[in-house]
N, C-alpha and C positions, 0 to 999 in steps of 0.2 A: 227702244230709243237709247243713247249714250250720250253721258255728258262728260265734260272734263274740267277739272279743277285748274286754274293756272295761278301763277305767282302773282298776279295783281300789282298792286302799288310797289312791292318789292322789286318786281321785274322792272318796271319803268324807270325807278330810281338807278339801275345799273347803267343807263345810258348817261348820266350825269357823273357818277362818282363810282369807279371801279369797288367791287366789293374787297373787304379787307382778306378774304381767302386766296386771292390771287397773287402770284409772285410778281416780283417787280417789273419783269418784262410784260407779261400779261395786263397788269395795271397800267403800265403806259400806253399800251395799244387799245385798252378798253374805254380810256377816256377821250371823247371827241373833243374837249375843251378842258384844259388845266384849271383845276378849281381856283387856283389864285388869279387867274384872269376874269373870273366871275364877278367882276366888280359891277356896282349900280349902272353905271353907264353901259357897260357892255350887254347886261341883261336887258336894258330898256331898248338896245338896238336889236335883239334877238328874242322877242317875246314869247316864241315858241319855247325857248329853253327857260326863260324867266318865269312864265307862268306855269310851266309844268314843276319848276322847282318849288314855287310856291305851293301848288297843289299837294306835291309830295309832302311837304311840311304839315299841311292842314290833315292830308291822309293819315300821318303819324300821330297827329293829335287827337285823331277819331273825330276830327270836324269833317263830315263827309258833304255836306252841304256846301261849306266853303271851298272843299277840295274839288266839288264839281264846278263851281264858277271858275277856279282857276284854269281846270283841265278844259272847259269850253272855249276860254280865250286863247289858249295854246293850240286848241283844235282849228280855231279860226285861222291860225298861221300855218297850219298843215302839219301839226306834230302828231305823227302817227300813234307813238306810244300814248299820249293824253286821249286820242280818239279810242284807242284800245282800252283804256280804263273808263272812259266815259261809257263804252259799250258793256262792261262789265258791270257798273255801278247802275245803269238803267236796268240790266237784265235782272240784278240780285235786289234792287230797290235801296241802294245805299246813298243817302242824301236826298233821294228823289222817290216820288211813287213809282213802282215797279211797271215798266213797260217793256215788254219781252221785243216788240216791233222795233222801238227805238234803240233798244240794246243792239239787235241784229244790225241795224243801219248805221251805228257807230262802229261796230265791228268790221262791216264790210268796208267801210271807208279805211279804216286802218289796214286793211289787207291790199290796200289799191296799189301799193308798190310791190307786193308778192312776197312779203314777209311770210315765211312759212307758219309759224305758230299762230299768228293772227288770222290767216287762211284757214287753218285747221279749226279755230274757234268760229269764225264766220259759219263753216260748213255744219258744224254741230249746232249751233244755234239755229241755223235755217232747219235743220232736221227736226227740232224742237217745237218750231212754229205749226199751229194748225192752219187749216185752209183759209180761214179768214184773215190770220195773221200775215200769211205770207201775200195774199192779196193787198192787204194794206201796206206792206213792205213794198212791194212792186210799184205801187201808185206813188210812193213818196221817195223812191231811192234816187232818181233823177234830180229832184229839188235837192236832196242833201248833197249830192255830189256835185251840183253846180255851185253850191253855196261854200261847201267845205273841201271839195277834192282839190287835187294838186293844181289843176289848171288856174283856179282863181287864188287859192291860198299861197302858193308860190309868188304869184304876183304881188300880193299885199304884202308878204314878208320882205321881198326885195325891195320895194319903195321905203320899208321902215329902215332897213339896213342902210340904203344908200342915203336916206335923209339924215340918219343919226351919224353917219360917217362924215357927211359933209359939215354936220355941226360941231363935229369934235375939233378943237382948236390944235393947230399944229399937227396934223396926221403924220404919222411916222412911217407910212408905207415908203418902203424904198431907202429908208433912213441909213446911212452908212458911215456915221461918223465913229471915231476911233473909241470913244467913250459911249456906252448906252445911255439912254435918255429914261429916266423913270417916272412914273405917276404914282404919287402917293394915295394910298387907301388906308382905310382905317378898320381894326377890329376892335370895336370898344373904343378906348382911348389910345391904343396902340398903332402907330404909323407903320404901314408895310409898303414898301417900294415894289411896283410892278413893271417890268420891262415893257416900254411902249412899244419897241420893235416886234416884240412877240404878240402883244395885246392887238396890233393892227396888221398881224400877217394876213396876206391875201386869202390863205384858205379858210377864214373866219368872217371875211368880209365880202368876198366875191361870191355871188348866190349860188352859182354852178359848184364851185368848189366846195362851198360850205355844205350843200345838199349831199355832194359825194362823200364828204367826210362824215356826216351825220349816217348816212346810210349804210357806208361801210362799216362803221363801228357797230351798228345795231345788229347788222347781217352776222357779225363775227361773236357777238354775244349770245345770239340765238343759237349759232353753230356749236359753240363751245361751252356754254355756261348755263342756259336756261333749261330748268326741268320742269316738264308738265306733268300733273298726276296721272295716275292710271285711270283708264277708261272704266267706268262703272256701270252696270246696267240698272236701269230704273225699274223696280219691280212692276210686274204686270205689263210691260211693253216689251216688244221684240226689237232687239238690235238690228240696225241697218247693216246692209253688205258693206264691209270695208272700203270697197272701190267705188261706192256711188258717190257722185257729185253733181248733185241737182240744183246747187245754188245757182242764182243768175249773176 
């Protein structure tokens, strides 16, 4: 049997803020949402991002139980990186009792859109499950998909985005005044102006455009910057054929 080590919490953080090692062009392409737009109101309207961001903060503080709660909320709204991190946490018993079946099910959900690294991890998890665990996973996978899969989660997120956009006073969609309108946010006691036209740009509020933006950035990060550790054999177990793919 073979196992793979992945970058975990550090990897899912890439989809929020580009790493410092990237050049300016790569950093601009790697950030789905500019950091200065992530004000409280924006994150409340995009709980997939807001909850993942909170989960990353808890992860960095080694508060794994707290991180798990935030990732579960992000997963409810279809955030695939959070679903993958939940898979890793259940698989390894971080912040929760170890449950390899639940770890596999979360990783299977994370690979729903075909992200390559999540699909590889799903397969490797599956190969390590015993017959009983595979049976239990098979009995629960449709329920997990019905609750957390894209068909349900995207609808939930769309409703939140539309509701919060409607609540926003003086929406700036289509604003074309000569002088830009700014919304003030604060870092501590320091006021910072946020360009409202950028904040309410359609790619951040139209659900289809938003999902395309999120997925394109994540795919790019996987293709160019995510490194997964070497495959290592577990002593006493035979490695499966590389081409085998028996996951459901």
